[in-house]
C-alpha positions in Angstrom: -109.4 -20.1 -84.4 -109.5 -24.0 -85.2 -109.3 -24.5 -88.7 -109.6 -28.3 -89.8 -110.2 -30.0 -93.0 -107.9 -28.5 -95.0 -106.4 -30.6 -98.1 -103.0 -30.8 -99.5 -100.8 -32.4 -102.4 -97.5 -33.3 -101.8 -95.0 -34.6 -104.7 -91.4 -35.0 -105.5 -89.5 -32.3 -107.8 -86.3 -33.4 -108.4 -84.5 -33.9 -104.7 -87.0 -32.1 -102.7 -90.9 -32.7 -102.1 -93.3 -29.8 -102.5 -96.6 -29.7 -100.8 -99.4 -27.2 -101.6 -102.7 -26.6 -99.8 -105.7 -26.7 -102.0 -107.8 -24.5 -99.9 -105.7 -21.5 -99.6 -102.6 -20.4 -101.8 -99.9 -21.5 -99.9 -97.3 -23.9 -99.9 -93.7 -25.1 -98.8 -91.0 -27.9 -99.6 -88.4 -29.5 -97.8 -85.7 -32.7 -98.5 -88.4 -35.4 -97.2 -92.0 -35.8 -96.9 -92.3 -35.6 -93.1 -90.0 -32.2 -93.4 -92.5 -31.0 -96.2 -95.6 -31.1 -94.2 -94.1 -29.8 -91.0 -92.9 -26.8 -93.2 -96.6 -26.8 -94.6 -97.9 -26.6 -91.2 -95.6 -23.9 -90.2 -96.7 -21.7 -93.5 -100.3 -22.3 -92.6 -100.3 -21.1 -89.2 -98.2 -17.8 -90.1 -100.8 -17.5 -93.1 -104.0 -17.9 -90.7 -102.4 -15.8 -88.0 -103.0 -12.8 -90.2 -106.0 -13.9 -91.9 -109.1 -11.4 -91.1 -111.7 -13.2 -92.6 -112.0 -17.0 -92.5 -114.1 -16.6 -95.7 -111.0 -16.6 -97.9 -110.8 -20.5 -97.3 -112.1 -22.5 -100.3 -113.9 -25.7 -99.5 -112.1 -28.4 -101.2 -114.1 -31.7 -101.9 -112.8 -34.9 -103.3 -109.8 -33.6 -104.9 -108.9 -35.6 -108.1 -105.6 -36.0 -109.6 -106.2 -35.6 -113.4 -103.6 -35.3 -116.6 -103.6 -32.6 -118.8 -102.1 -32.5 -122.3 -101.2 -29.2 -124.0 -100.3 -28.5 -127.7 -98.3 -25.5 -128.4 -97.8 -23.8 -131.6 
């Protein structure tokens, strides 16, 4: 099964990079951006290896980064 069009976001958290796939609940991390994306690819391959129904893949169109502020009591 070939799956294309997955959207991911990468950010730096402390001394590591984190990558999160927005279509499915899969993430990974690494010391470099390149390593992180490679680790995410591997994690996604393992995820889809066991996936019985491709309908569990959410379609993400034009993701937007927005800032949210919270007030706590």
